PDB file of N, CA, C and O in Angstrom:
ATOM      1  N   MET A   1      21.630  13.835 -19.238  1.00  0.00           N
ATOM      2  CA  MET A   1      21.497  13.831 -17.789  1.00  0.00           C
ATOM      3  C   MET A   1      22.748  13.190 -17.196  1.00  0.00           C
ATOM      4  O   MET A   1      23.152  12.106 -17.617  1.00  0.00           O
ATOM      5  N   THR A   2      23.357  13.852 -16.225  1.00  0.00           N
ATOM      6  CA  THR A   2      24.535  13.301 -15.561  1.00  0.00           C
ATOM      7  C   THR A   2      24.099  12.501 -14.341  1.00  0.00           C
ATOM      8  O   THR A   2      22.943  12.565 -13.921  1.00  0.00           O
ATOM      9  N   SER A   3      25.036  11.749 -13.780  1.00  0.00           N
ATOM     10  CA  SER A   3      24.708  10.945 -12.602  1.00  0.00           C
ATOM     11  C   SER A   3      24.472  11.804 -11.367  1.00  0.00           C
ATOM     12  O   SER A   3      24.029  11.299 -10.336  1.00  0.00           O
ATOM     13  N   GLU A   4      24.766  13.103 -11.462  1.00  0.00           N
ATOM     14  CA  GLU A   4      24.558  14.017 -10.340  1.00  0.00           C
ATOM     15  C   GLU A   4      23.150  14.607 -10.317  1.00  0.00           C
ATOM     16  O   GLU A   4      22.745  15.190  -9.311  1.00  0.00           O
ATOM     17  N   GLU A   5      22.409  14.466 -11.396  1.00  0.00           N
ATOM     18  CA  GLU A   5      21.061  15.031 -11.468  1.00  0.00           C
ATOM     19  C   GLU A   5      20.067  14.080 -10.821  1.00  0.00           C
ATOM     20  O   GLU A   5      20.238  12.862 -10.865  1.00  0.00           O
ATOM     21  N   THR A   6      19.043  14.636 -10.229  1.00  0.00           N
ATOM     22  CA  THR A   6      17.999  13.839  -9.608  1.00  0.00           C
ATOM     23  C   THR A   6      16.917  13.542 -10.627  1.00  0.00           C
ATOM     24  O   THR A   6      16.420  14.440 -11.308  1.00  0.00           O
ATOM     25  N   MET A   7      16.561  12.274 -10.722  1.00  0.00           N
ATOM     26  CA  MET A   7      15.498  11.874 -11.641  1.00  0.00           C
ATOM     27  C   MET A   7      14.156  11.973 -10.934  1.00  0.00           C
ATOM     28  O   MET A   7      14.058  11.696  -9.739  1.00  0.00           O
ATOM     29  N   MET A   8      13.137  12.361 -11.657  1.00  0.00           N
ATOM     30  CA  MET A   8      11.782  12.393 -11.122  1.00  0.00           C
ATOM     31  C   MET A   8      11.187  11.000 -11.249  1.00  0.00           C
ATOM     32  O   MET A   8      11.288  10.369 -12.301  1.00  0.00           O
ATOM     33  N   PHE A   9      10.572  10.526 -10.187  1.00  0.00           N
ATOM     34  CA  PHE A   9       9.923   9.226 -10.179  1.00  0.00           C
ATOM     35  C   PHE A   9       8.461   9.471  -9.899  1.00  0.00           C
ATOM     36  O   PHE A   9       8.109   9.950  -8.821  1.00  0.00           O
ATOM     37  N   LYS A  10       7.602   9.151 -10.851  1.00  0.00           N
ATOM     38  CA  LYS A  10       6.186   9.463 -10.696  1.00  0.00           C
ATOM     39  C   LYS A  10       5.349   8.327 -11.240  1.00  0.00           C
ATOM     40  O   LYS A  10       5.598   7.811 -12.330  1.00  0.00           O
ATOM     41  N   PHE A  11       4.358   7.950 -10.465  1.00  0.00           N
ATOM     42  CA  PHE A  11       3.382   6.959 -10.903  1.00  0.00           C
ATOM     43  C   PHE A  11       2.276   7.674 -11.647  1.00  0.00           C
ATOM     44  O   PHE A  11       2.295   8.896 -11.791  1.00  0.00           O
ATOM     45  N   GLY A  12       1.329   6.917 -12.109  1.00  0.00           N
ATOM     46  CA  GLY A  12       0.169   7.505 -12.760  1.00  0.00           C
ATOM     47  C   GLY A  12      -0.741   8.166 -11.746  1.00  0.00           C
ATOM     48  O   GLY A  12      -0.284   8.601 -10.689  1.00  0.00           O
ATOM     49  N   ASN A  13      -2.000   8.245 -12.051  1.00  0.00           N
ATOM     50  CA  ASN A  13      -2.973   8.883 -11.169  1.00  0.00           C
ATOM     51  C   ASN A  13      -3.784   7.857 -10.393  1.00  0.00           C
ATOM     52  O   ASN A  13      -4.994   8.017 -10.233  1.00  0.00           O
ATOM     53  N   ASP A  14      -3.125   6.796  -9.906  1.00  0.00           N
ATOM     54  CA  ASP A  14      -3.818   5.738  -9.186  1.00  0.00           C
ATOM     55  C   ASP A  14      -3.764   5.913  -7.678  1.00  0.00           C
ATOM     56  O   ASP A  14      -4.056   4.970  -6.942  1.00  0.00           O
ATOM     57  N   GLU A  15      -3.390   7.118  -7.190  1.00  0.00           N
ATOM     58  CA  GLU A  15      -3.273   7.315  -5.757  1.00  0.00           C
ATOM     59  C   GLU A  15      -4.585   7.005  -5.042  1.00  0.00           C
ATOM     60  O   GLU A  15      -4.589   6.348  -4.000  1.00  0.00           O
ATOM     61  N   ASN A  16      -5.687   7.472  -5.596  1.00  0.00           N
ATOM     62  CA  ASN A  16      -6.977   7.230  -4.950  1.00  0.00           C
ATOM     63  C   ASN A  16      -7.323   5.757  -4.918  1.00  0.00           C
ATOM     64  O   ASN A  16      -7.898   5.273  -3.943  1.00  0.00           O
ATOM     65  N   LYS A  17      -6.981   5.044  -5.965  1.00  0.00           N
ATOM     66  CA  LYS A  17      -7.235   3.602  -5.995  1.00  0.00           C
ATOM     67  C   LYS A  17      -6.392   2.903  -4.923  1.00  0.00           C
ATOM     68  O   LYS A  17      -6.886   2.027  -4.213  1.00  0.00           O
ATOM     69  N   ALA A  18      -5.124   3.293  -4.810  1.00  0.00           N
ATOM     70  CA  ALA A  18      -4.253   2.702  -3.798  1.00  0.00           C
ATOM     71  C   ALA A  18      -4.755   3.047  -2.395  1.00  0.00           C
ATOM     72  O   ALA A  18      -4.788   2.190  -1.512  1.00  0.00           O
ATOM     73  N   GLU A  19      -5.142   4.301  -2.202  1.00  0.00           N
ATOM     74  CA  GLU A  19      -5.652   4.723  -0.896  1.00  0.00           C
ATOM     75  C   GLU A  19      -6.904   3.938  -0.514  1.00  0.00           C
ATOM     76  O   GLU A  19      -7.026   3.465   0.615  1.00  0.00           O
ATOM     77  N   ARG A  20      -7.826   3.803  -1.454  1.00  0.00           N
ATOM     78  CA  ARG A  20      -9.061   3.067  -1.182  1.00  0.00           C
ATOM     79  C   ARG A  20      -8.770   1.601  -0.868  1.00  0.00           C
ATOM     80  O   ARG A  20      -9.381   1.012   0.023  1.00  0.00           O
ATOM     81  N   THR A  21      -7.839   1.029  -1.606  1.00  0.00           N
ATOM     82  CA  THR A  21      -7.474  -0.376  -1.389  1.00  0.00           C
ATOM     83  C   THR A  21      -6.862  -0.555  -0.008  1.00  0.00           C
ATOM     84  O   THR A  21      -7.215  -1.494   0.706  1.00  0.00           O
ATOM     85  N   ILE A  22      -5.952   0.330   0.377  1.00  0.00           N
ATOM     86  CA  ILE A  22      -5.328   0.235   1.695  1.00  0.00           C
ATOM     87  C   ILE A  22      -6.390   0.306   2.790  1.00  0.00           C
ATOM     88  O   ILE A  22      -6.354  -0.479   3.738  1.00  0.00           O
ATOM     89  N   CYS A  23      -7.323   1.229   2.668  1.00  0.00           N
ATOM     90  CA  CYS A  23      -8.396   1.375   3.672  1.00  0.00           C
ATOM     91  C   CYS A  23      -9.283   0.133   3.729  1.00  0.00           C
ATOM     92  O   CYS A  23      -9.606  -0.354   4.812  1.00  0.00           O
ATOM     93  N   ASP A  24      -9.671  -0.372   2.572  1.00  0.00           N
ATOM     94  CA  ASP A  24     -10.528  -1.567   2.519  1.00  0.00           C
ATOM     95  C   ASP A  24      -9.835  -2.781   3.122  1.00  0.00           C
ATOM     96  O   ASP A  24     -10.428  -3.534   3.895  1.00  0.00           O
ATOM     97  N   VAL A  25      -8.574  -2.958   2.755  1.00  0.00           N
ATOM     98  CA  VAL A  25      -7.822  -4.117   3.231  1.00  0.00           C
ATOM     99  C   VAL A  25      -7.587  -4.021   4.736  1.00  0.00           C
ATOM    100  O   VAL A  25      -7.706  -5.021   5.444  1.00  0.00           O
ATOM    101  N   CYS A  26      -7.257  -2.837   5.229  1.00  0.00           N
ATOM    102  CA  CYS A  26      -7.083  -2.660   6.681  1.00  0.00           C
ATOM    103  C   CYS A  26      -8.369  -2.989   7.437  1.00  0.00           C
ATOM    104  O   CYS A  26      -8.337  -3.657   8.470  1.00  0.00           O
ATOM    105  N   ALA A  27      -9.489  -2.518   6.917  1.00  0.00           N
ATOM    106  CA  ALA A  27     -10.774  -2.797   7.566  1.00  0.00           C
ATOM    107  C   ALA A  27     -11.047  -4.299   7.609  1.00  0.00           C
ATOM    108  O   ALA A  27     -11.501  -4.821   8.627  1.00  0.00           O
ATOM    109  N   ALA A  28     -10.775  -4.985   6.514  1.00  0.00           N
ATOM    110  CA  ALA A  28     -10.999  -6.433   6.464  1.00  0.00           C
ATOM    111  C   ALA A  28     -10.093  -7.156   7.461  1.00  0.00           C
ATOM    112  O   ALA A  28     -10.527  -8.099   8.122  1.00  0.00           O
ATOM    113  N   MET A  29      -8.839  -6.718   7.571  1.00  0.00           N
ATOM    114  CA  MET A  29      -7.913  -7.343   8.517  1.00  0.00           C
ATOM    115  C   MET A  29      -8.363  -7.129   9.951  1.00  0.00           C
ATOM    116  O   MET A  29      -8.319  -8.046  10.771  1.00  0.00           O
ATOM    117  N   GLN A  30      -8.801  -5.898  10.250  1.00  0.00           N
ATOM    118  CA  GLN A  30      -9.283  -5.610  11.603  1.00  0.00           C
ATOM    119  C   GLN A  30     -10.526  -6.428  11.929  1.00  0.00           C
ATOM    120  O   GLN A  30     -10.659  -6.930  13.046  1.00  0.00           O
ATOM    121  N   GLU A  31     -11.433  -6.568  10.974  1.00  0.00           N
ATOM    122  CA  GLU A  31     -12.641  -7.366  11.195  1.00  0.00           C
ATOM    123  C   GLU A  31     -12.307  -8.812  11.532  1.00  0.00           C
ATOM    124  O   GLU A  31     -13.020  -9.457  12.300  1.00  0.00           O
ATOM    125  N   LYS A  32     -11.225  -9.317  10.957  1.00  0.00           N
ATOM    126  CA  LYS A  32     -10.821 -10.697  11.206  1.00  0.00           C
ATOM    127  C   LYS A  32      -9.881 -10.833  12.397  1.00  0.00           C
ATOM    128  O   LYS A  32      -9.449 -11.938  12.724  1.00  0.00           O
ATOM    129  N   GLY A  33      -9.557  -9.693  13.058  1.00  0.00           N
ATOM    130  CA  GLY A  33      -8.743  -9.735  14.261  1.00  0.00           C
ATOM    131  C   GLY A  33      -7.240  -9.672  14.032  1.00  0.00           C
ATOM    132  O   GLY A  33      -6.466  -9.935  14.952  1.00  0.00           O
ATOM    133  N   TYR A  34      -6.818  -9.329  12.830  1.00  0.00           N
ATOM    134  CA  TYR A  34      -5.398  -9.207  12.522  1.00  0.00           C
ATOM    135  C   TYR A  34      -4.907  -7.792  12.791  1.00  0.00           C
ATOM    136  O   TYR A  34      -5.689  -6.841  12.768  1.00  0.00           O
ATOM    137  N   ASN A  35      -3.627  -7.658  13.043  1.00  0.00           N
ATOM    138  CA  ASN A  35      -2.993  -6.349  13.167  1.00  0.00           C
ATOM    139  C   ASN A  35      -2.629  -5.912  11.751  1.00  0.00           C
ATOM    140  O   ASN A  35      -1.712  -6.478  11.156  1.00  0.00           O
ATOM    141  N   PRO A  36      -3.327  -4.915  11.197  1.00  0.00           N
ATOM    142  CA  PRO A  36      -3.086  -4.538   9.806  1.00  0.00           C
ATOM    143  C   PRO A  36      -1.676  -4.033   9.530  1.00  0.00           C
ATOM    144  O   PRO A  36      -1.164  -4.221   8.426  1.00  0.00           O
ATOM    145  N   ILE A  37      -1.044  -3.401  10.501  1.00  0.00           N
ATOM    146  CA  ILE A  37       0.317  -2.907  10.283  1.00  0.00           C
ATOM    147  C   ILE A  37       1.259  -4.085  10.068  1.00  0.00           C
ATOM    148  O   ILE A  37       2.015  -4.114   9.097  1.00  0.00           O
ATOM    149  N   ASN A  38       1.209  -5.050  10.974  1.00  0.00           N
ATOM    150  CA  ASN A  38       2.079  -6.223  10.845  1.00  0.00           C
ATOM    151  C   ASN A  38       1.816  -6.974   9.546  1.00  0.00           C
ATOM    152  O   ASN A  38       2.751  -7.400   8.868  1.00  0.00           O
ATOM    153  N   GLN A  39       0.553  -7.133   9.204  1.00  0.00           N
ATOM    154  CA  GLN A  39       0.206  -7.885   8.006  1.00  0.00           C
ATOM    155  C   GLN A  39       0.644  -7.143   6.740  1.00  0.00           C
ATOM    156  O   GLN A  39       1.154  -7.759   5.804  1.00  0.00           O
ATOM    157  N   PHE A  40       0.446  -5.828   6.710  1.00  0.00           N
ATOM    158  CA  PHE A  40       0.870  -5.038   5.549  1.00  0.00           C
ATOM    159  C   PHE A  40       2.378  -5.097   5.363  1.00  0.00           C
ATOM    160  O   PHE A  40       2.869  -5.274   4.248  1.00  0.00           O
ATOM    161  N   VAL A  41       3.109  -4.947   6.460  1.00  0.00           N
ATOM    162  CA  VAL A  41       4.569  -5.004   6.366  1.00  0.00           C
ATOM    163  C   VAL A  41       5.000  -6.369   5.828  1.00  0.00           C
ATOM    164  O   VAL A  41       5.858  -6.439   4.948  1.00  0.00           O
ATOM    165  N   GLY A  42       4.424  -7.435   6.337  1.00  0.00           N
ATOM    166  CA  GLY A  42       4.748  -8.772   5.832  1.00  0.00           C
ATOM    167  C   GLY A  42       4.483  -8.895   4.352  1.00  0.00           C
ATOM    168  O   GLY A  42       5.303  -9.439   3.612  1.00  0.00           O
ATOM    169  N   TYR A  43       3.338  -8.392   3.911  1.00  0.00           N
ATOM    170  CA  TYR A  43       2.998  -8.457   2.488  1.00  0.00           C
ATOM    171  C   TYR A  43       3.939  -7.606   1.648  1.00  0.00           C
ATOM    172  O   TYR A  43       4.436  -8.061   0.618  1.00  0.00           O
ATOM    173  N   LEU A  44       4.187  -6.375   2.082  1.00  0.00           N
ATOM    174  CA  LEU A  44       5.028  -5.475   1.295  1.00  0.00           C
ATOM    175  C   LEU A  44       6.461  -5.981   1.188  1.00  0.00           C
ATOM    176  O   LEU A  44       7.090  -5.838   0.139  1.00  0.00           O
ATOM    177  N   LEU A  45       6.980  -6.564   2.252  1.00  0.00           N
ATOM    178  CA  LEU A  45       8.350  -7.069   2.218  1.00  0.00           C
ATOM    179  C   LEU A  45       8.489  -8.356   1.413  1.00  0.00           C
ATOM    180  O   LEU A  45       9.469  -8.540   0.691  1.00  0.00           O
ATOM    181  N   SER A  46       7.513  -9.237   1.537  1.00  0.00           N
ATOM    182  CA  SER A  46       7.640 -10.559   0.910  1.00  0.00           C
ATOM    183  C   SER A  46       6.925 -10.688  -0.423  1.00  0.00           C
ATOM    184  O   SER A  46       7.333 -11.467  -1.284  1.00  0.00           O
ATOM    185  N   GLY A  47       5.853  -9.918  -0.589  1.00  0.00           N
ATOM    186  CA  GLY A  47       5.025 -10.083  -1.781  1.00  0.00           C
ATOM    187  C   GLY A  47       4.083 -11.261  -1.670  1.00  0.00           C
ATOM    188  O   GLY A  47       3.364 -11.570  -2.620  1.00  0.00           O
ATOM    189  N   ASP A  48       4.071 -11.926  -0.521  1.00  0.00           N
ATOM    190  CA  ASP A  48       3.238 -13.109  -0.315  1.00  0.00           C
ATOM    191  C   ASP A  48       1.826 -12.671   0.074  1.00  0.00           C
ATOM    192  O   ASP A  48       1.632 -12.100   1.148  1.00  0.00           O
ATOM    193  N   PRO A  49       0.837 -12.932  -0.788  1.00  0.00           N
ATOM    194  CA  PRO A  49      -0.530 -12.501  -0.485  1.00  0.00           C
ATOM    195  C   PRO A  49      -1.162 -13.244   0.696  1.00  0.00           C
ATOM    196  O   PRO A  49      -2.240 -12.863   1.154  1.00  0.00           O
ATOM    197  N   ALA A  50      -0.511 -14.287   1.190  1.00  0.00           N
ATOM    198  CA  ALA A  50      -1.044 -15.008   2.348  1.00  0.00           C
ATOM    199  C   ALA A  50      -1.063 -14.131   3.601  1.00  0.00           C
ATOM    200  O   ALA A  50      -1.750 -14.462   4.567  1.00  0.00           O
ATOM    201  N   TYR A  51      -0.329 -13.028   3.605  1.00  0.00           N
ATOM    202  CA  TYR A  51      -0.364 -12.088   4.730  1.00  0.00           C
ATOM    203  C   TYR A  51      -1.675 -11.308   4.774  1.00  0.00           C
ATOM    204  O   TYR A  51      -1.982 -10.667   5.779  1.00  0.00           O
ATOM    205  N   VAL A  52      -2.438 -11.358   3.703  1.00  0.00           N
ATOM    206  CA  VAL A  52      -3.676 -10.587   3.604  1.00  0.00           C
ATOM    207  C   VAL A  52      -4.859 -11.546   3.620  1.00  0.00           C
ATOM    208  O   VAL A  52      -4.895 -12.521   2.869  1.00  0.00           O
ATOM    209  N   THR A  53      -5.808 -11.262   4.469  1.00  0.00           N
ATOM    210  CA  THR A  53      -7.006 -12.092   4.557  1.00  0.00           C
ATOM    211  C   THR A  53      -7.795 -12.059   3.248  1.00  0.00           C
ATOM    212  O   THR A  53      -7.749 -11.082   2.501  1.00  0.00           O
ATOM    213  N   SER A  54      -8.509 -13.138   2.993  1.00  0.00           N
ATOM    214  CA  SER A  54      -9.390 -13.150   1.824  1.00  0.00           C
ATOM    215  C   SER A  54     -10.774 -12.586   2.165  1.00  0.00           C
ATOM    216  O   SER A  54     -11.627 -12.447   1.288  1.00  0.00           O
ATOM    217  N   HIS A  55     -10.988 -12.264   3.441  1.00  0.00           N
ATOM    218  CA  HIS A  55     -12.251 -11.685   3.905  1.00  0.00           C
ATOM    219  C   HIS A  55     -12.565 -10.412   3.121  1.00  0.00           C
ATOM    220  O   HIS A  55     -11.698  -9.559   2.932  1.00  0.00           O
ATOM    221  N   ASN A  56     -13.798 -10.295   2.672  1.00  0.00           N
ATOM    222  CA  ASN A  56     -14.258  -9.134   1.880  1.00  0.00           C
ATOM    223  C   ASN A  56     -13.396  -8.870   0.641  1.00  0.00           C
ATOM    224  O   ASN A  56     -13.241  -7.726   0.213  1.00  0.00           O
ATOM    225  N   GLU A  57     -12.846  -9.927   0.081  1.00  0.00           N
ATOM    226  CA  GLU A  57     -12.035  -9.860  -1.141  1.00  0.00           C
ATOM    227  C   GLU A  57     -10.769  -9.020  -0.978  1.00  0.00           C
ATOM    228  O   GLU A  57     -10.233  -8.500  -1.957  1.00  0.00           O
ATOM    229  N   ALA A  58     -10.293  -8.889   0.271  1.00  0.00           N
ATOM    230  CA  ALA A  58      -9.115  -8.054   0.535  1.00  0.00           C
ATOM    231  C   ALA A  58      -7.891  -8.559  -0.227  1.00  0.00           C
ATOM    232  O   ALA A  58      -7.122  -7.756  -0.756  1.00  0.00           O
ATOM    233  N   ARG A  59      -7.701  -9.867  -0.288  1.00  0.00           N
ATOM    234  CA  ARG A  59      -6.522 -10.406  -0.969  1.00  0.00           C
ATOM    235  C   ARG A  59      -6.540 -10.102  -2.461  1.00  0.00           C
ATOM    236  O   ARG A  59      -5.512  -9.744  -3.034  1.00  0.00           O
ATOM    237  N   SER A  60      -7.681 -10.241  -3.082  1.00  0.00           N
ATOM    238  CA  SER A  60      -7.744  -9.941  -4.521  1.00  0.00           C
ATOM    239  C   SER A  60      -7.599  -8.437  -4.771  1.00  0.00           C
ATOM    240  O   SER A  60      -7.028  -8.029  -5.782  1.00  0.00           O
ATOM    241  N   LYS A  61      -8.114  -7.615  -3.854  1.00  0.00           N
ATOM    242  CA  LYS A  61      -7.973  -6.163  -3.999  1.00  0.00           C
ATOM    243  C   LYS A  61      -6.504  -5.747  -3.897  1.00  0.00           C
ATOM    244  O   LYS A  61      -6.028  -4.943  -4.699  1.00  0.00           O
ATOM    245  N   ILE A  62      -5.792  -6.293  -2.917  1.00  0.00           N
ATOM    246  CA  ILE A  62      -4.403  -5.895  -2.718  1.00  0.00           C
ATOM    247  C   ILE A  62      -3.536  -6.364  -3.877  1.00  0.00           C
ATOM    248  O   ILE A  62      -2.575  -5.687  -4.243  1.00  0.00           O
ATOM    249  N   ARG A  63      -3.860  -7.503  -4.454  1.00  0.00           N
ATOM    250  CA  ARG A  63      -3.068  -8.019  -5.574  1.00  0.00           C
ATOM    251  C   ARG A  63      -3.312  -7.234  -6.861  1.00  0.00           C
ATOM    252  O   ARG A  63      -2.528  -7.339  -7.805  1.00  0.00           O
ATOM    253  N   ALA A  64      -4.387  -6.449  -6.910  1.00  0.00           N
ATOM    254  CA  ALA A  64      -4.693  -5.643  -8.098  1.00  0.00           C
ATOM    255  C   ALA A  64      -3.850  -4.368  -8.161  1.00  0.00           C
ATOM    256  O   ALA A  64      -3.832  -3.681  -9.182  1.00  0.00           O
ATOM    257  N   ILE A  65      -3.155  -4.058  -7.069  1.00  0.00           N
ATOM    258  CA  ILE A  65      -2.309  -2.865  -7.004  1.00  0.00           C
ATOM    259  C   ILE A  65      -0.858  -3.330  -6.844  1.00  0.00           C
ATOM    260  O   ILE A  65      -0.568  -4.219  -6.043  1.00  0.00           O
ATOM    261  N   GLU A  66       0.038  -2.726  -7.605  1.00  0.00           N
ATOM    262  CA  GLU A  66       1.452  -3.060  -7.476  1.00  0.00           C
ATOM    263  C   GLU A  66       1.958  -2.634  -6.099  1.00  0.00           C
ATOM    264  O   GLU A  66       1.532  -1.610  -5.565  1.00  0.00           O
ATOM    265  N   ARG A  67       2.858  -3.418  -5.536  1.00  0.00           N
ATOM    266  CA  ARG A  67       3.386  -3.087  -4.204  1.00  0.00           C
ATOM    267  C   ARG A  67       4.078  -1.726  -4.190  1.00  0.00           C
ATOM    268  O   ARG A  67       3.986  -1.008  -3.194  1.00  0.00           O
ATOM    269  N   ASP A  68       4.759  -1.358  -5.255  1.00  0.00           N
ATOM    270  CA  ASP A  68       5.422  -0.054  -5.269  1.00  0.00           C
ATOM    271  C   ASP A  68       4.402   1.083  -5.234  1.00  0.00           C
ATOM    272  O   ASP A  68       4.685   2.149  -4.686  1.00  0.00           O
ATOM    273  N   GLU A  69       3.232   0.870  -5.807  1.00  0.00           N
ATOM    274  CA  GLU A  69       2.179   1.887  -5.749  1.00  0.00           C
ATOM    275  C   GLU A  69       1.638   2.016  -4.328  1.00  0.00           C
ATOM    276  O   GLU A  69       1.345   3.121  -3.872  1.00  0.00           O
ATOM    277  N   LEU A  70       1.506   0.895  -3.633  1.00  0.00           N
ATOM    278  CA  LEU A  70       1.057   0.930  -2.245  1.00  0.00           C
ATOM    279  C   LEU A  70       2.073   1.659  -1.375  1.00  0.00           C
ATOM    280  O   LEU A  70       1.701   2.477  -0.533  1.00  0.00           O
ATOM    281  N   LEU A  71       3.344   1.365  -1.575  1.00  0.00           N
ATOM    282  CA  LEU A  71       4.394   2.052  -0.816  1.00  0.00           C
ATOM    283  C   LEU A  71       4.388   3.548  -1.093  1.00  0.00           C
ATOM    284  O   LEU A  71       4.524   4.358  -0.176  1.00  0.00           O
ATOM    285  N   GLU A  72       4.229   3.910  -2.364  1.00  0.00           N
ATOM    286  CA  GLU A  72       4.199   5.320  -2.732  1.00  0.00           C
ATOM    287  C   GLU A  72       3.049   6.031  -2.031  1.00  0.00           C
ATOM    288  O   GLU A  72       3.218   7.151  -1.549  1.00  0.00           O
ATOM    289  N   GLU A  73       1.899   5.404  -1.970  1.00  0.00           N
ATOM    290  CA  GLU A  73       0.741   6.004  -1.304  1.00  0.00           C
ATOM    291  C   GLU A  73       0.986   6.133   0.191  1.00  0.00           C
ATOM    292  O   GLU A  73       0.635   7.154   0.782  1.00  0.00           O
ATOM    293  N   LEU A  74       1.573   5.137   0.810  1.00  0.00           N
ATOM    294  CA  LEU A  74       1.857   5.192   2.241  1.00  0.00           C
ATOM    295  C   LEU A  74       2.859   6.296   2.570  1.00  0.00           C
ATOM    296  O   LEU A  74       2.678   7.022   3.548  1.00  0.00           O
ATOM    297  N   VAL A  75       3.902   6.429   1.773  1.00  0.00           N
ATOM    298  CA  VAL A  75       4.901   7.474   1.994  1.00  0.00           C
ATOM    299  C   VAL A  75       4.283   8.847   1.764  1.00  0.00           C
ATOM    300  O   VAL A  75       4.514   9.772   2.544  1.00  0.00           O
ATOM    301  N   ARG A  76       3.496   8.984   0.694  1.00  0.00           N
ATOM    302  CA  ARG A  76       2.837  10.259   0.404  1.00  0.00           C
ATOM    303  C   ARG A  76       1.963  10.685   1.584  1.00  0.00           C
ATOM    304  O   ARG A  76       2.041  11.828   2.035  1.00  0.00           O
ATOM    305  N   TYR A  77       1.136   9.771   2.080  1.00  0.00           N
ATOM    306  CA  TYR A  77       0.251  10.079   3.191  1.00  0.00           C
ATOM    307  C   TYR A  77       1.055  10.462   4.440  1.00  0.00           C
ATOM    308  O   TYR A  77       0.735  11.441   5.114  1.00  0.00           O
ATOM    309  N   TYR A  78       2.074   9.700   4.735  1.00  0.00           N
ATOM    310  CA  TYR A  78       2.912   9.981   5.909  1.00  0.00           C
ATOM    311  C   TYR A  78       3.522  11.375   5.826  1.00  0.00           C
ATOM    312  O   TYR A  78       3.465  12.148   6.782  1.00  0.00           O
ATOM    313  N   LEU A  79       4.103  11.682   4.675  1.00  0.00           N
ATOM    314  CA  LEU A  79       4.746  12.987   4.529  1.00  0.00           C
ATOM    315  C   LEU A  79       3.742  14.131   4.576  1.00  0.00           C
ATOM    316  O   LEU A  79       4.038  15.187   5.136  1.00  0.00           O
ATOM    317  N   GLU A  80       2.575  13.940   4.005  1.00  0.00           N
ATOM    318  CA  GLU A  80       1.541  14.979   4.072  1.00  0.00           C
ATOM    319  C   GLU A  80       1.120  15.244   5.515  1.00  0.00           C
ATOM    320  O   GLU A  80       0.900  16.392   5.900  1.00  0.00           O
ATOM    321  N   GLN A  81       1.011  14.186   6.308  1.00  0.00           N
ATOM    322  CA  GLN A  81       0.597  14.330   7.706  1.00  0.00           C
ATOM    323  C   GLN A  81       1.662  14.999   8.566  1.00  0.00           C
ATOM    324  O   GLN A  81       1.346  15.701   9.527  1.00  0.00           O
ATOM    325  N   HIS A  82       2.915  14.777   8.216  1.00  0.00           N
ATOM    326  CA  HIS A  82       4.006  15.293   9.046  1.00  0.00           C
ATOM    327  C   HIS A  82       4.598  16.602   8.528  1.00  0.00           C
ATOM    328  O   HIS A  82       5.523  17.143   9.133  1.00  0.00           O
ATOM    329  N   ASN A  83       4.089  17.100   7.446  1.00  0.00           N
ATOM    330  CA  ASN A  83       4.568  18.380   6.917  1.00  0.00           C
ATOM    331  C   ASN A  83       3.500  19.462   7.029  1.00  0.00           C
ATOM    332  O   ASN A  83       3.543  20.456   6.304  1.00  0.00           O
ATOM    333  N   LYS A  84       2.565  19.278   7.915  1.00  0.00           N
ATOM    334  CA  LYS A  84       1.493  20.272   8.100  1.00  0.00           C
ATOM    335  C   LYS A  84       1.945  21.353   9.060  1.00  0.00           C
ATOM    336  O   LYS A  84       1.188  22.280   9.347  1.00  0.00           O
TER     337      LYS A  84
END
């Protein structure tokens, strides 16, 4: 493979797990009055789980998924919505 070739980057089949986790964590943040977008961005950029509420086990759920998997799911969803 030369440096001009594009490498395929693929995760396993955990998309549904990441999607479910994102939905659960967002719901928990909203229930506690947090802005889930701001909190997710803080967590994804810093890796600090303190950005995620512990309400409904959201913090432990988010820590069970790698941040790169969460980003991959968010990008996948965004692109699917905008390529319709």
